[in-house]
All heavy atoms as an XYZ file, in Angstrom:
669
protein
N       0.810     -1.193      0.000
C       0.000     -0.001      0.000
C       0.854      1.256      0.000
O       0.449      2.247     -0.560
C      -0.926      0.023      1.219
C      -2.016     -1.011      1.210
S      -3.355     -0.548      0.160
C      -4.370      0.439      1.177
N       2.001      1.205      0.646
C       2.836      2.382      0.734
C       3.331      2.863     -0.612
O       3.528      4.046     -0.824
N       3.544      1.950     -1.544
C       4.052      2.322     -2.858
C       3.036      3.152     -3.630
O       3.391      4.008     -4.425
C       4.422      1.070     -3.651
N       1.770      2.902     -3.401
C       0.731      3.639     -4.121
C       0.505      5.039     -3.557
O       0.020      5.914     -4.242
C      -0.591      2.870     -4.086
C      -0.517      1.572     -4.834
C      -0.630      0.374     -4.167
C      -0.322      1.548     -6.207
C      -0.554     -0.827     -4.840
C      -0.244      0.366     -6.897
C      -0.361     -0.831     -6.209
O      -0.291     -1.998     -6.879
N       0.861      5.259     -2.307
C       0.601      6.550     -1.692
C       1.739      7.547     -1.893
O       1.639      8.665     -1.453
C       0.325      6.373     -0.192
O       1.481      5.847      0.438
N       2.820      7.157     -2.562
C       3.949      8.065     -2.722
C       3.806      8.995     -3.922
O       4.614      9.894     -4.085
C       5.263      7.265     -2.861
O       5.140      6.408     -3.990
C       5.539      6.477     -1.594
N       2.821      8.814     -4.753
C       2.650      9.670     -5.919
C       2.178     11.052     -5.473
O       1.254     11.180     -4.697
C       1.611      9.079     -6.880
O       1.987      7.754     -7.178
C       1.510      9.897     -8.145
N       2.843     12.085     -5.984
C       2.438     13.432     -5.605
C       1.186     13.829     -6.378
O       1.009     13.496     -7.539
C       3.562     14.432     -5.890
O       3.718     14.591     -7.275
N       0.340     14.580     -5.728
C      -0.889     15.015     -6.364
C      -0.640     16.130     -7.364
O      -1.374     16.293     -8.314
C      -1.901     15.465     -5.313
C      -2.369     14.322     -4.477
C      -3.515     14.739     -3.613
N      -4.018     13.583     -2.912
C      -5.256     13.163     -3.003
N      -6.104     13.822     -3.723
N      -5.637     12.105     -2.361
N       0.391     16.914     -7.144
C       0.695     17.993     -8.072
C       1.058     17.442     -9.449
O       0.624     17.950    -10.462
C       1.833     18.858     -7.540
C       1.448     19.690     -6.371
C       2.590     20.561     -5.949
N       2.282     21.200     -4.687
C       3.131     21.910     -4.001
N       4.362     22.060     -4.444
N       2.779     22.464     -2.881
N       1.872     16.422     -9.475
C       2.268     15.822    -10.739
C       1.088     15.205    -11.466
O       0.957     15.333    -12.683
N       0.198     14.556    -10.729
C      -0.944     13.919    -11.382
C      -1.943     14.973    -11.866
O      -2.561     14.804    -12.906
C      -1.631     12.934    -10.433
O      -2.133     13.618     -9.305
N      -2.108     16.071    -11.115
C      -3.031     17.105    -11.574
C      -2.468     17.832    -12.796
O      -3.210     18.213    -13.687
C      -3.355     18.101    -10.458
O      -2.181     18.816    -10.103
N      -1.161     18.010    -12.841
C      -0.560     18.628    -14.024
C      -0.727     17.728    -15.244
O      -1.006     18.206    -16.340
C       0.914     18.908    -13.785
C       1.164     20.077    -12.877
C       2.626     20.342    -12.708
N       2.843     21.333    -11.671
C       3.961     21.469    -10.994
N       4.979     20.664    -11.237
N       4.084     22.388    -10.070
N      -0.544     16.438    -15.027
C      -0.721     15.497    -16.142
C      -2.169     15.507    -16.622
O      -2.429     15.451    -17.824
C      -0.322     14.092    -15.710
N      -3.100     15.617    -15.685
C      -4.512     15.668    -16.069
C      -4.819     16.954    -16.827
O      -5.546     16.931    -17.820
C      -5.399     15.563    -14.829
N      -4.274     18.075    -16.391
C      -4.487     19.341    -17.093
C      -3.895     19.291    -18.502
O      -4.493     19.787    -19.451
C      -3.869     20.489    -16.303
C      -4.614     20.850    -15.041
C      -3.887     21.913    -14.225
O      -2.830     22.395    -14.682
O      -4.376     22.254    -13.141
N      -2.703     18.667    -18.630
C      -2.090     18.535    -19.950
C      -2.954     17.668    -20.861
O      -3.125     17.974    -22.038
C      -0.685     17.948    -19.836
C       0.290     18.921    -19.179
O      -0.014     20.135    -19.164
O       1.336     18.450    -18.685
N      -3.501     16.595    -20.310
C      -4.335     15.700    -21.107
C      -5.606     16.411    -21.558
O      -6.041     16.264    -22.700
C      -4.691     14.449    -20.304
N      -6.197     17.208    -20.680
C      -7.411     17.945    -21.032
C      -7.105     19.001    -22.088
O      -7.850     19.161    -23.053
C      -8.046     18.585    -19.774
C      -9.128     19.578    -20.165
C      -8.596     17.509    -18.868
N      -6.000     19.711    -21.935
C      -5.667     20.761    -22.903
C      -5.337     20.166    -24.265
O      -5.565     20.797    -25.286
C      -4.520     21.616    -22.397
O      -3.332     20.839    -22.320
N      -4.813     18.939    -24.298
C      -4.507     18.305    -25.578
C      -5.761     17.819    -26.291
O      -5.840     17.835    -27.502
C      -3.548     17.135    -25.371
C      -2.147     17.566    -24.989
C      -1.249     16.382    -24.685
O      -1.700     15.234    -24.837
O      -0.099     16.603    -24.292
N      -6.752     17.360    -25.528
C      -7.950     16.797    -26.157
C      -9.029     17.835    -26.424
O      -9.943     17.569    -27.180
C      -8.553     15.689    -25.273
O      -8.866     16.234    -23.999
C      -7.591     14.529    -25.132
N      -8.950     19.001    -25.850
C      -9.983     20.016    -26.026
C     -10.187     20.428    -27.481
O     -11.324     20.490    -27.928
C      -9.679     21.245    -25.147
O      -9.588     20.825    -23.792
C     -10.749     22.292    -25.285
N      -9.148     20.669    -28.282
C      -9.399     21.023    -29.688
C     -10.122     19.909    -30.449
O     -10.947     20.181    -31.303
C      -8.007     21.258    -30.262
C      -7.158     21.591    -29.094
C      -7.733     20.827    -27.946
N      -9.813     18.656    -30.124
C     -10.481     17.539    -30.790
C     -11.954     17.488    -30.416
O     -12.794     17.188    -31.253
C      -9.805     16.216    -30.449
C      -8.378     16.147    -30.897
N      -8.028     16.174    -32.225
C      -7.229     16.067    -30.196
C      -6.707     16.110    -32.331
N      -6.198     16.053    -31.109
N     -12.258     17.777    -29.160
C     -13.652     17.759    -28.729
C     -14.445     18.861    -29.405
O     -15.589     18.657    -29.801
C     -13.740     17.904    -27.207
C     -13.235     16.728    -26.383
C     -13.283     17.072    -24.904
C     -14.043     15.483    -26.667
N     -13.844     20.012    -29.547
C     -14.543     21.131    -30.189
C     -14.827     20.797    -31.647
O     -15.932     21.007    -32.136
C     -13.708     22.434    -30.062
C     -14.308     23.531    -30.904
C     -13.623     22.854    -28.606
N     -13.852     20.245    -32.346
C     -14.070     19.914    -33.745
C     -15.080     18.780    -33.889
O     -15.884     18.773    -34.820
C     -12.757     19.548    -34.429
O     -12.212     18.374    -33.849
N     -15.081     17.814    -32.971
C     -16.063     16.741    -33.009
C     -17.464     17.278    -32.742
O     -18.422     16.852    -33.381
C     -15.732     15.649    -31.994
C     -14.559     14.801    -32.426
O     -14.226     14.753    -33.606
N     -13.942     14.141    -31.476
N     -17.593     18.212    -31.819
C     -18.901     18.798    -31.530
C     -19.404     19.601    -32.727
O     -20.584     19.540    -33.061
C     -18.825     19.689    -30.295
C     -18.651     18.922    -29.006
C     -18.415     19.842    -27.823
O     -18.244     21.043    -27.986
N     -18.400     19.278    -26.632
N     -18.524     20.318    -33.373
C     -18.922     21.078    -34.553
C     -19.323     20.144    -35.684
O     -20.282     20.412    -36.406
C     -17.785     21.991    -34.998
C     -17.539     23.151    -34.059
C     -16.314     23.954    -34.446
O     -15.499     23.513    -35.257
N     -16.167     25.131    -33.848
N     -18.606     19.053    -35.837
C     -18.932     18.086    -36.882
C     -20.284     17.435    -36.611
O     -21.082     17.240    -37.528
C     -17.840     17.025    -36.979
N     -20.558     17.097    -35.347
C     -21.849     16.513    -34.991
C     -22.986     17.497    -35.234
O     -24.044     17.125    -35.725
C     -21.860     16.087    -33.525
C     -21.112     14.827    -33.250
C     -21.314     14.385    -31.826
N     -20.144     13.656    -31.402
C     -19.611     13.697    -30.208
N     -20.171     14.450    -29.274
N     -18.546     12.992    -29.916
N     -22.760     18.740    -34.880
C     -23.791     19.759    -35.062
C     -24.083     19.967    -36.543
O     -25.246     20.052    -36.944
C     -23.338     21.072    -34.417
C     -24.416     22.111    -34.328
C     -23.952     23.305    -33.539
C     -25.065     24.312    -33.374
N     -24.658     25.464    -32.583
N     -23.047     20.016    -37.364
C     -23.225     20.164    -38.797
C     -23.932     18.943    -39.383
O     -24.856     19.072    -40.185
C     -21.874     20.364    -39.487
C     -21.903     20.502    -41.007
C     -22.677     21.761    -41.394
C     -20.497     20.551    -41.555
N     -23.528     17.767    -38.946
C     -24.156     16.532    -39.421
C     -25.625     16.481    -39.028
O     -26.479     16.083    -39.829
C     -23.418     15.326    -38.849
O     -24.074     14.140    -39.178
N     -25.931     16.888    -37.804
C     -27.315     16.903    -37.329
C     -28.150     17.888    -38.139
O     -29.285     17.597    -38.524
C     -27.339     17.279    -35.848
C     -28.664     17.042    -35.184
C     -28.653     17.412    -33.717
N     -27.415     17.025    -33.060
C     -26.826     17.721    -32.107
N     -27.360     18.846    -31.689
N     -25.710     17.320    -31.556
N     -27.583     19.045    -38.444
C     -28.302     20.058    -39.221
C     -28.566     19.573    -40.642
O     -29.673     19.730    -41.165
C     -27.494     21.368    -39.253
O     -27.244     21.791    -37.915
C     -28.238     22.446    -40.004
N     -27.563     18.970    -41.260
C     -27.731     18.455    -42.618
C     -28.757     17.330    -42.634
O     -29.615     17.265    -43.527
C     -26.371     17.983    -43.184
C     -26.546     17.208    -44.480
C     -25.448     19.166    -43.390
N     -28.710     16.443    -41.643
C     -29.669     15.340    -41.575
C     -31.095     15.850    -41.419
O     -32.016     15.362    -42.092
C     -29.327     14.416    -40.406
O     -28.069     13.848    -40.567
N     -31.276     16.805    -40.541
C     -32.617     17.347    -40.330
C     -33.129     18.069    -41.570
O     -34.294     17.921    -41.942
C     -32.625     18.304    -39.146
C     -32.540     17.592    -37.830
C     -32.607     18.550    -36.677
N     -32.527     17.808    -35.421
C     -32.447     18.365    -34.251
N     -32.445     19.673    -34.141
N     -32.382     17.622    -33.158
N     -32.266     18.831    -42.221
C     -32.681     19.551    -43.426
C     -33.068     18.579    -44.532
O     -34.105     18.751    -45.175
C     -31.541     20.473    -43.905
O     -31.185     21.357    -42.842
C     -31.960     21.271    -45.122
N     -32.264     17.552    -44.721
C     -32.562     16.549    -45.746
C     -33.852     15.801    -45.424
O     -34.676     15.571    -46.314
C     -31.395     15.574    -45.882
C     -31.489     14.547    -46.993
C     -31.543     15.251    -48.344
C     -30.304     13.609    -46.937
N     -34.044     15.444    -44.166
C     -35.274     14.747    -43.776
C     -36.502     15.628    -43.987
O     -37.546     15.151    -44.450
C     -35.179     14.290    -42.318
N     -36.379     16.918    -43.668
C     -37.512     17.825    -43.888
C     -37.828     17.974    -45.369
O     -38.995     18.032    -45.774
C     -37.244     19.199    -43.266
C     -37.661     19.271    -41.830
C     -36.844     19.310    -40.747
C     -38.996     19.298    -41.325
N     -37.595     19.348    -39.603
C     -38.915     19.351    -39.927
C     -40.253     19.284    -41.928
C     -40.050     19.386    -39.117
C     -41.378     19.315    -41.105
C     -41.263     19.363    -39.730
N     -36.782     18.057    -46.199
C     -37.008     18.175    -47.641
C     -37.697     16.930    -48.202
O     -38.619     17.037    -49.024
C     -35.685     18.418    -48.370
C     -35.081     19.809    -48.207
C     -33.694     19.867    -48.847
C     -35.989     20.863    -48.810
N     -37.275     15.755    -47.748
C     -37.916     14.519    -48.203
C     -39.352     14.445    -47.697
O     -40.253     14.015    -48.424
C     -37.090     13.299    -47.762
C     -35.750     13.291    -48.500
C     -37.836     11.996    -48.016
C     -34.775     12.249    -48.011
N     -39.572     14.871    -46.466
C     -40.920     14.867    -45.890
C     -41.861     15.762    -46.707
O     -42.947     15.350    -47.112
C     -40.866     15.328    -44.433
C     -42.199     15.371    -43.747
C     -42.835     14.207    -43.374
C     -42.823     16.583    -43.478
C     -44.071     14.242    -42.745
C     -44.044     16.629    -42.852
C     -44.672     15.453    -42.484
N     -41.420     16.979    -46.954
C     -42.249     17.921    -47.726
C     -42.430     17.422    -49.160
O     -43.528     17.503    -49.729
C     -41.642     19.340    -47.686
C     -42.342     20.273    -48.656
C     -41.719     19.898    -46.269
N     -41.377     16.874    -49.751
C     -41.474     16.326    -51.092
C     -42.455     15.170    -51.168
O     -43.215     15.031    -52.142
N     -42.468     14.337    -50.140
C     -43.427     13.237    -50.095
C     -44.853     13.727    -49.985
O     -45.762     13.188    -50.638
N     -45.062     14.751    -49.169
C     -46.409     15.313    -49.052
C     -46.864     15.954    -50.359
O     -48.015     15.785    -50.783
C     -46.468     16.347    -47.921
C     -46.394     15.795    -46.497
C     -46.418     16.952    -45.506
C     -47.527     14.835    -46.231
N     -45.962     16.670    -51.006
C     -46.308     17.293    -52.289
C     -46.606     16.214    -53.324
O     -47.576     16.320    -54.093
C     -45.173     18.226    -52.768
C     -45.367     18.653    -54.205
C     -45.083     19.442    -51.854
N     -45.804     15.160    -53.338
C     -46.049     14.061    -54.267
C     -47.381     13.386    -54.015
O     -48.108     13.029    -54.958
N     -47.727     13.214    -52.735
C     -49.012     12.598    -52.406
C     -50.169     13.490    -52.856
O     -51.163     12.994    -53.408
C     -49.096     12.340    -50.903
N     -50.055     14.771    -52.631
C     -51.113     15.695    -53.045
C     -51.248     15.710    -54.562
O     -52.363     15.672    -55.099
C     -50.843     17.118    -52.492
C     -51.757     18.144    -53.139
C     -50.998     17.133    -50.982
N     -50.122     15.746    -55.263
C     -50.184     15.728    -56.728
C     -50.745     14.405    -57.241
O     -51.473     14.376    -58.238
C     -48.804     15.985    -57.323
C     -48.253     17.401    -57.152
C     -46.834     17.485    -57.703
C     -49.159     18.413    -57.817
N     -50.412     13.326    -56.572
C     -50.955     12.030    -56.966
C     -52.453     11.952    -56.756
O     -53.186     11.397    -57.581
N     -52.933     12.522    -55.654
C     -54.381     12.549    -55.400
C     -55.067     13.445    -56.420
O     -56.120     13.097    -56.970
C     -54.664     13.026    -53.961
C     -54.215     11.961    -52.964
C     -56.146     13.345    -53.779
C     -54.246     12.421    -51.522
N     -54.465     14.597    -56.706
C     -55.071     15.531    -57.660
C     -55.138     14.933    -59.063
O     -56.110     15.151    -59.801
C     -54.284     16.839    -57.691
N     -54.117     14.157    -59.432
C     -54.096     13.562    -60.764
C     -54.690     12.170    -60.805
O     -54.670     11.530    -61.859
N     -55.222     11.708    -59.683
C     -55.794     10.366    -59.581
C     -54.806      9.271    -59.991
O     -55.139      8.320    -60.682
C     -57.078     10.268    -60.421
C     -58.227     11.197    -59.991
C     -59.390     11.056    -60.960
C     -58.663     10.905    -58.578
N     -53.564      9.420    -59.525
C     -52.524      8.411    -59.764
C     -52.200      7.726    -58.442
O     -51.587      8.318    -57.555
C     -51.263      9.039    -60.343
C     -51.474      9.664    -61.683
N     -51.637      8.922    -62.825
C     -51.557     10.964    -62.067
C     -51.804      9.724    -63.851
N     -51.769     10.989    -63.418
N     -52.624      6.483    -58.325
C     -52.472      5.757    -57.060
C     -51.010      5.517    -56.748
O     -50.583      5.666    -55.587
C     -53.249      4.414    -57.127
C     -53.015      3.597    -55.876
C     -54.719      4.668    -57.338
N     -50.212      5.154    -57.746
C     -48.808      4.828    -57.500
C     -48.036      6.035    -56.969
O     -47.224      5.916    -56.049
C     -48.126      4.315    -58.781
C     -48.682      3.007    -59.309
C     -49.873      3.200    -60.237
O     -50.258      4.368    -60.496
O     -50.415      2.181    -60.702
N     -48.288      7.194    -57.545
C     -47.612      8.419    -57.104
C     -48.048      8.780    -55.686
O     -47.231      9.180    -54.848
C     -47.886      9.575    -58.086
C     -47.271      9.251    -59.451
C     -47.326     10.887    -57.557
C     -47.624     10.236    -60.539
N     -49.332      8.607    -55.416
C     -49.843      8.913    -54.074
C     -49.204      8.006    -53.039
O     -48.750      8.470    -51.978
C     -51.376      8.755    -54.035
O     -51.944      9.590    -55.034
C     -51.923      9.133    -52.681
N     -49.157      6.714    -53.332
C     -48.580      5.760    -52.381
C     -47.093      6.031    -52.187
O     -46.597      6.009    -51.049
C     -48.831      4.311    -52.856
C     -48.044      3.316    -52.028
C     -50.316      3.988    -52.800
N     -46.374      6.283    -53.258
C     -44.944      6.583    -53.137
C     -44.710      7.848    -52.310
O     -43.804      7.889    -51.459
C     -44.317      6.735    -54.525
N     -45.518      8.866    -52.528
C     -45.385     10.099    -51.745
C     -45.673      9.883    -50.275
O     -44.971     10.406    -49.411
N     -46.696      9.081    -49.989
C     -47.025      8.801    -48.590
C     -45.948      7.961    -47.912
O     -45.640      8.171    -46.734
C     -48.389      8.110    -48.499
C     -49.589      9.000    -48.823
C     -50.873      8.165    -48.862
C     -49.708     10.112    -47.789
N     -45.377      7.027    -48.645
C     -44.283      6.224    -48.076
C     -43.093      7.116    -47.756
O     -42.485      7.012    -46.680
C     -43.891      5.087    -49.031
C     -45.002      4.030    -49.061
C     -42.564      4.453    -48.631
C     -44.821      2.968    -50.121
N     -42.740      8.006    -48.682
C     -41.633      8.935    -48.428
C     -41.913      9.831    -47.229
O     -41.049     10.027    -46.370
C     -41.367      9.801    -49.660
C     -40.570      9.170    -50.785
C     -40.519     10.117    -51.985
C     -39.175      8.844    -50.328
N     -43.128     10.377    -47.168
C     -43.471     11.278    -46.063
C     -43.462     10.547    -44.725
O     -42.947     11.071    -43.731
C     -44.833     11.921    -46.320
N     -43.996      9.349    -44.682
C     -44.033      8.589    -43.426
C     -42.634      8.201    -42.970
O     -42.298      8.324    -41.784
C     -44.889      7.347    -43.581
S     -46.642      7.707    -43.734
N     -41.807      7.745    -43.897
C     -40.445      7.357    -43.541
C     -39.640      8.562    -43.066
O     -38.930      8.491    -42.054
C     -39.754      6.697    -44.752
O     -40.562      5.618    -45.205
C     -38.386      6.188    -44.388
N     -39.761      9.659    -43.766
C     -39.043     10.866    -43.347
C     -39.569     11.374    -42.012
O     -38.796     11.868    -41.188
C     -39.168     11.949    -44.407
N     -40.865     11.247    -41.771
C     -41.424     11.644    -40.479
C     -40.863     10.815    -39.337
O     -40.552     11.333    -38.264
N     -40.716      9.511    -39.563
C     -40.118      8.662    -38.534
C     -38.653      9.014    -38.281
O     -38.191      9.020    -37.141
C     -40.249      7.187    -38.934
C     -41.660      6.618    -38.898
C     -41.676      5.211    -39.481
C     -42.192      6.609    -37.476
N     -37.942      9.341    -39.339
C     -36.544      9.757    -39.187
C     -36.462     11.062    -38.408
O     -35.614     11.223    -37.521
C     -35.861      9.885    -40.568
C     -34.509     10.557    -40.456
C     -35.722      8.522    -41.215
N     -37.360     11.986    -38.691
C     -37.376     13.255    -37.947
C     -37.678     13.029    -36.469
O     -37.078     13.673    -35.603
C     -38.401     14.211    -38.558
C     -37.984     14.870    -39.869
C     -39.176     15.558    -40.513
C     -36.861     15.852    -39.622
N     -38.590     12.119    -36.167
C     -38.877     11.810    -34.767
C     -37.667     11.196    -34.075
O     -37.370     11.512    -32.922
C     -40.076     10.866    -34.669
C     -41.433     11.498    -34.941
C     -42.516     10.414    -34.987
C     -41.760     12.520    -33.872
N     -36.950     10.320    -34.776
C     -35.753      9.715    -34.192
C     -34.668     10.758    -33.974
O     -33.998     10.756    -32.942
C     -35.240      8.602    -35.085
C     -34.016      7.905    -34.527
C     -33.782      6.589    -35.180
C     -32.532      5.911    -34.696
N     -32.381      5.801    -33.278
N     -34.502     11.662    -34.934
C     -33.515     12.727    -34.757
C     -33.880     13.639    -33.606
O     -33.002     14.100    -32.871
C     -33.381     13.545    -36.042
C     -32.675     12.859    -37.220
C     -32.764     13.718    -38.463
C     -31.231     12.590    -36.867
N     -35.147     13.879    -33.441
C     -35.616     14.742    -32.336
C     -35.349     14.064    -31.001
O     -34.870     14.708    -30.057
C     -37.093     15.037    -32.495
C     -37.643     15.923    -31.411
C     -39.111     16.168    -31.625
N     -39.632     16.975    -30.553
C     -40.883     17.256    -30.385
N     -41.776     16.814    -31.262
N     -41.281     17.990    -29.388
N     -35.630     12.784    -30.903
C     -35.400     12.057    -29.651
C     -33.901     11.945    -29.361
O     -33.469     12.088    -28.213
C     -36.019     10.669    -29.723
N     -33.094     11.717    -30.386
C     -31.653     11.621    -30.202
C     -31.026     12.955    -29.877
O     -30.059     13.032    -29.137
N     -31.558     14.040    -30.411
C     -31.018     15.373    -30.155
C     -31.268     15.838    -28.738
O     -30.470     16.549    -28.159
N     -32.365     15.402    -28.136
C     -32.683     15.815    -26.771
C     -31.721     15.179    -25.783
O     -31.361     15.768    -24.773
C     -34.125     15.428    -26.424
N     -31.241     13.962    -26.061
C     -30.330     13.287    -25.157
C     -28.926     13.882    -25.201
O     -28.274     14.005    -24.201
C     -30.243     11.794    -25.523
C     -31.532     11.049    -25.256
C     -31.471      9.623    -25.788
O     -30.429      9.248    -26.349
O     -32.466      8.914    -25.647
N     -28.475     14.259    -26.410
C     -27.098     14.742    -26.527
C     -26.955     16.216    -26.160
O     -25.864     16.681    -25.892
C     -26.595     14.511    -27.951
O     -27.362     15.276    -28.864
N     -28.027     16.995    -26.188
C     -27.941     18.422    -25.855
C     -27.922     18.664    -24.404
O     -27.728     18.346    -23.468
C     -29.117     19.208    -26.442
C     -28.996     19.331    -27.965
O     -27.869     19.124    -28.466
O     -29.997     19.619    -28.597
């Protein structure tokens, strides 16, 4: 037990400060990358969602079942992705 208690706290705190100062730039760039990725994902999901709704409306207006179904599938899938992004964003923020 005596061998473990001989370590000075000053040396270990300096080493910890050095480790934190070395990793801080990486954390900032990772956070920026995550934020950019989250923004791009949300924007793309919203565009697909709106595109699916527009496709469904145009399919209904033109009485085209295939276009309507494809638009609704796109809108529903994008809506689920948006809900997942919303739930995941609340945990990380």
